[in-house]
DRENKOLLO-942828 format. One line per 10 residues: number of its first residue (from 1); their letters; for each residue x, y, z of C-alpha. Coordinates in steps of 0.05 Angstrom, whole numbers, always signed. Each point is the difference from the previous one (the first is absolute). Example, Ala and Ser with C-alpha at 12.3 -4.5 7.8 and 13.67 -1.06 7.14 Angstrom:
// residues 2
1) as) +246 -90 +156  +27 +69 -13
//
This chain:
// residues 441
1) malqnigaan) +0 +0 +0  +29 +67 -22  +11 +50 +57  +7 +75 +1  +17 +52 +54  -57 +30 +39  -8 +73 -19  +18 +33 -66  +55 +42 +33  +37 -64 +18
11) sddafyrykm) -7 -35 -68  +74 +10 -19  +29 -23 +67  +28 -70 -10  +11 -11 +75  -69 +23 +24  -28 -55 +45  -75 +15 -3  -27 -35 -62  -67 -22 -28
21) prmitkiegr) -23 -42 -60  -13 +33 -67  -75 +7 -14  -33 -52 -45  -69 +16 -29  -49 -39 -43  -61 +24 -38  -61 -44 +10  -69 +0 -29  -31 +38 -59
31) gngiktnvvn) -46 +60 -12  -31 +30 +63  +27 -57 +43  +73 +12 -17  +46 +2 +62  +74 +8 +16  +28 -54 +46  +63 +18 +39  +27 -70 +4  +54 +9 +54
41) mvdiakalar) -35 +52 +43  +7 -43 +63  +76 -4 -8  +6 +75 -13  -42 +16 +62  +43 -47 +42  +63 +36 -22  -32 +67 +18  -27 -27 +66  -69 +25 -17
51) pasyttkyfg) -66 -38 -11  -13 -17 -73  -70 +30 +7  +32 +69 +11  +38 +0 -67  -59 -28 -38  -48 +52 +30  +50 +55 -17  +1 -20 -73  -76 +3 -2
61) celgaqskfd) -2 +68 +34  +51 +31 -47  -28 -31 -63  -73 +13 +18  -16 -73 -10  -26 -56 +44  +54 -43 +32  -3 -63 +42  +49 -44 +37  -22 -71 +18
71) ektgtshvng) +31 -21 +66  -13 -74 -12  +30 -7 -69  +49 +59 +4  -22 +30 -67  -1 +75 -13  -47 +28 -54  -9 +71 -26  -57 +12 -50  +24 +22 -69
81) ahdtaklagl) +62 -14 -42  +61 +34 +30  +72 -10 -22  +55 -21 +48  +39 +66 -4  -61 +40 +21  -14 -44 +60  +74 +0 +19  -1 +76 +1  -61 -1 +46
91) lenfikkyvq) +36 -50 +45  +59 +48 +4  -46 +55 +24  -29 -47 +52  +70 -16 +26  +16 +74 +8  -64 +15 +37  -11 -63 +43  +66 -38 +4  +63 +44 -1
101) cygcgnpete) +19 +42 +60  -10 +74 -13  +65 +14 +38  +52 -50 -24  -36 -34 -58  +8 -69 +31  -58 -48 -17  +4 -35 +68  -60 +36 +30  -62 -20 +38
111) ilitknqmiq) -70 +29 -8  -29 +30 +63  -72 +25 +10  -7 +53 +54  -60 +11 +46  -21 +58 -45  -4 -48 -60  +63 +28 -31  +51 -44 -37  +74 +3 +16
121) lkcaacgfvs) +62 -38 -24  +50 -18 +54  +70 -14 -27  +39 -57 +32  +66 +27 -26  +0 +73 +23  -62 +2 +45  -32 +57 -39  -77 +1 +1  -29 +24 -66
131) dvdmrdkltt) -71 +29 -6  -38 -27 -61  -43 +49 -40  -71 -19 +21  -30 +31 -63  +19 -62 -39  -58 -47 -15  +38 -62 +24  +6 +28 +72  -74 -13 +13
141) fivknppevk) +9 -73 -21  +62 -8 +45  -35 +29 +61  -58 -48 -10  +47 -59 -13  +61 +11 +45  +60 -46 -10  +5 -61 +46  +53 +5 +54  +35 -68 +4
151) kgskdkkamr) +70 +14 +23  -17 +44 +59  -30 -54 +44  +57 -48 -16  +53 +53 +16  -34 +17 +66  -5 -74 +18  +73 -11 -18  +20 +61 +42  -39 -27 +59
161) raekerlkeg) +33 -68 -7  +69 +31 -4  -15 +41 +63  -23 -63 +37  +63 -36 -20  +44 +57 +23  -36 +1 +67  +8 -75 +9  +74 +4 -17  +9 +56 +51
171) emadeeqkkg) -36 -40 +54  +41 -62 -14  +65 +40 +3  -21 +30 +68  -17 -69 +27  +67 -29 -23  +36 +57 +35  -38 -12 +65  +13 -75 -3  +74 +11 -13
181) kkevkkkgss) +6 +46 +61  -38 -48 +45  +42 -59 -22  +64 +38 +17  -28 +17 +69  -21 -73 +11  +69 -25 -18  +34 +48 +48  -47 -14 +58  +2 -76 -9
191) kdatakstts) +76 +0 -2  +5 +43 +63  -49 -45 +37  +37 -64 -19  +68 +29 +18  -24 +19 +70  -32 -68 +11  +64 -38 -20  +44 +41 +46  -47 -10 +60
201) kkkpsgsded) -4 -75 -9  +57 -51 +5  +23 -34 -63  -6 -76 +7  +40 -19 -61  +42 +29 -56  -52 -16 -54  -49 +48 +34  +49 +57 -9  -1 -9 -75
211) rtspthsqid) -77 +5 +0  -5 +64 +42  -19 +65 -35  +54 +53 -11  +5 +58 +48  -19 +71 -17  +72 +17 -17  -1 -52 -56  -59 +30 -37  +17 +26 -69
221) ekeeealded) +18 +74 -3  -55 +12 -51  -53 -25 +49  +28 +45 +55  -3 +60 -46  -72 -15 -19  -19 -6 +74  +35 +66 +16  -36 +35 -57  -68 -26 +22
231) dgdddvqwlt) +0 +22 +72  +70 +14 +26  -16 -31 +68  +58 -48 +12  -17 -12 +73  -72 -22 -13  -11 -75 -9  -54 -13 -52  -42 -62 +10  -53 -25 -49
241) dtsldaarqr) -65 -26 +28  -14 -65 -38  -68 -14 +31  -61 -12 -44  -33 +65 +21  +62 +41 -16  +7 -34 -68  -72 +17 -15  +11 +73 +20  +61 +6 -46
251) iqeqlsavta) -39 -30 -59  -57 +49 +10  +49 +59 +3  +30 -19 -68  -65 -16 -36  -63 +42 -3  -49 -8 +58  -55 -21 -48  +31 -61 -34  +59 -21 +44
261) dmvmlstdep) -36 -59 +30  -26 -22 -68  +71 -4 -28  +36 -30 +60  -39 -53 +38  +55 -53 +8  +18 +25 +70  -68 -21 +25  +5 -72 -23  +39 -30 +59
271) ekkkkaasng) -48 +33 +50  -61 -23 -40  +25 -72 -2  +11 +0 +76  -70 +27 +13  -31 -50 -48  +37 -58 +33  -18 +24 +71  -74 +12 -17  -6 -65 -40
281) kggspngnsk) -51 +33 -46  -9 -19 -72  -29 +42 -56  +43 +55 -32  +73 -19 -14  +21 +70 +21  -10 -14 +75  -37 +59 +30  -19 +32 -67  -74 +14 -10
291) pyatlvgevk) -43 -42 -47  -8 +30 -70  -75 +13 +8  +12 +38 +65  +55 +41 -34  -47 +19 -58  -55 +18 +50  +47 +47 +38  +21 +36 -64  -73 +8 -21
301) aylkkgvgan) -17 +29 +68  +56 +51 -5  -23 +20 -70  -71 +11 +25  +27 +47 +53  +31 +42 -55  +72 -12 +23  +54 +29 -44  +48 -41 -42  +62 +10 +44
311) ellahlaalp) -37 -15 +64  -30 -64 -29  +67 -24 -26  +33 +15 +67  -53 -44 +34  +13 -56 -50  +75 +5 +10  -8 -12 +74  -36 -66 -11  +42 -65 +0
321) spaqekmnal) -31 -29 -64  +43 -12 -63  +9 +59 -48  -36 -35 -58  -59 -18 +45  -6 +73 +22  +1 +24 -72  -53 -51 -20  -44 +24 +57  +10 +73 -20
331) vealfdgtek) -20 -13 -73  -61 -42 +20  -24 +53 +50  +10 +58 -50  -41 -36 -54  -53 -24 +50  -71 +8 -27  +23 +15 -71  -37 -39 -54  +21 +40 -61
341) gfgkeadkrk) +47 +58 -15  +62 -27 +36  +45 +47 -41  -38 +61 +25  +1 -26 +71  +75 -10 -4  +8 +72 -23  -42 +24 +58  +41 -40 +51  +68 +16 -32
351) syfaaavtee) +25 +36 +62  -4 -66 +40  +34 -39 -55  +54 +53 -7  +15 -2 +75  +6 -76 -2  +55 -1 -54  +51 +48 +30  +51 -55 +13  +41 -42 -48
361) gsqmlllhai) -36 -64 -21  -68 +25 +23  -25 +10 -72  +6 -75 -13  -38 -14 +65  -56 +45 -25  -2 -34 -69  -4 -69 +33  -56 +26 +45  -39 +25 -61
371) eefsckpcsn) +12 -68 -32  -25 -37 +62  -62 +44 +7  -18 -4 -75  +5 -76 -2  -50 -10 +57  -65 -33 -22  -42 +54 +33  +37 +58 -33  -19 +33 -65
381) alkevalvlk) +67 +36 -5  +30 -52 -47  -34 +33 -61  +26 +69 +19  +71 -17 +23  +29 +39 -59  -40 +62 +21  +25 -6 +72  +72 -6 -24  -8 +60 -46
391) alydadvlee) -31 +43 +55  +57 -15 +48  +52 +10 -56  -29 +69 -18  +0 +18 +74  +75 -17 +4  -14 -55 +50  +25 -57 -44  +59 +5 -49  +7 -35 -67
401) ehivqwyqng) +59 -43 +18  -36 -31 +59  -64 -12 -39  +37 -33 -57  +42 -42 +48  -62 -23 +38  -35 -18 -66  +60 -39 -27  +10 -37 +66  -74 -19 -1
411) lkgdnknski) +5 -30 -69  +58 -43 +24  -35 -21 +65  -47 -58 +17  -63 +40 -15  +24 +24 -69  -67 -20 -31  -39 +45 +46  -47 +51 -32  +33 +58 +36
421) wknaqlfvew) +61 -3 -46  -45 +2 -62  -38 +60 +28  +64 +36 +19  +35 -15 -66  -30 +59 -39  +23 +51 +52  +70 -30 +5  +7 +0 -76  -23 +73 -1
431) lqnaesesee) +53 +16 +53  +55 -32 -40  -22 +32 -66  -5 +69 +33  +70 -8 +29  +29 -20 -68  -35 +59 -34  +28 +49 +51  +70 -28 -11  -7 +8 -76
441) e) -24 +72 +8
//
């Protein structure tokens, strides 16, 4: 396909990077029904970043003839027989008025419609905002049929994702620094304590001397410098409390108060096993965790009281049940009483879902909870699972990578023939196609 530079002033510039296809026309029909078909109007409009209906309508306005662009077939017709040179001249006028920047002449502009129904061109190269002459006939058509904004929403979503990633990286770096400092303090305190204990006790054999910890004077110089920079108190002996309560308190200080218990529940397991063995009770394998039905009932009761998202999640975090079981109960309680319109209900309750996925790995928990709820015999959400996923994706609760990963893992799992994967397939394919289109753009 032959290409030419956009704008007559740039026609002789061999290195000009903005190009468009040369116009191809075809005369169709006879007599009163004769028409001129611009064969490659769609390709020209793509190169100009304008809808093909704008250029077709402009030809009709300037020639005083009826014009029509068919969105389904992509054909552009102008009544009457018009040669290619005449239409190319009109297209050049359209480029000057509605494509090129009035300041720098760059065709990389975007059409903006103000609140006063005025048309402006914003240049992406120099930032100049050009005011279009509203006396032109085409301006009325543009105001009634504004261009679709596709890139804006993707750019905003990409910016929000990048901001989330930066915040996560910062939090992880802070946690690593805190852990490094605490490990250095633990090493110093443990070595001091063992040195004092060995000097106070008698040594029964020579082999015990080899197993004793080194004294404080034998600690590496780097560790001493790190301890001096942290607090500078050489006379203070630091001791770390290794009890279960102290470990719990340190975990809650590092993680958020809302989801700390949902992420880290392994410290409760020894205590739960002891209680289960002493009580001799059967039932739940989690020891003193509540039955699932009771857990769902509690969440429903809190929702009826109008409790906020953070307060509800804080209550759930304090319970000893597993993280997945809590998420399942939350999803079932939020969709309680819903027969149809699960996507709209998910959008209404998005604040609760957003508060539940603040920690790493919690998005997969939410996806598994949606899967568990949708596959229940009494639930009608199976038909609308794609709408629920889209609502949570648009609300920035779920991200593409987690949705695609959940879908691919489900196809490999034991229940790969379940209807939920067929119903979610369209939305996942749309996600992947949208991502590939944004990368091409």
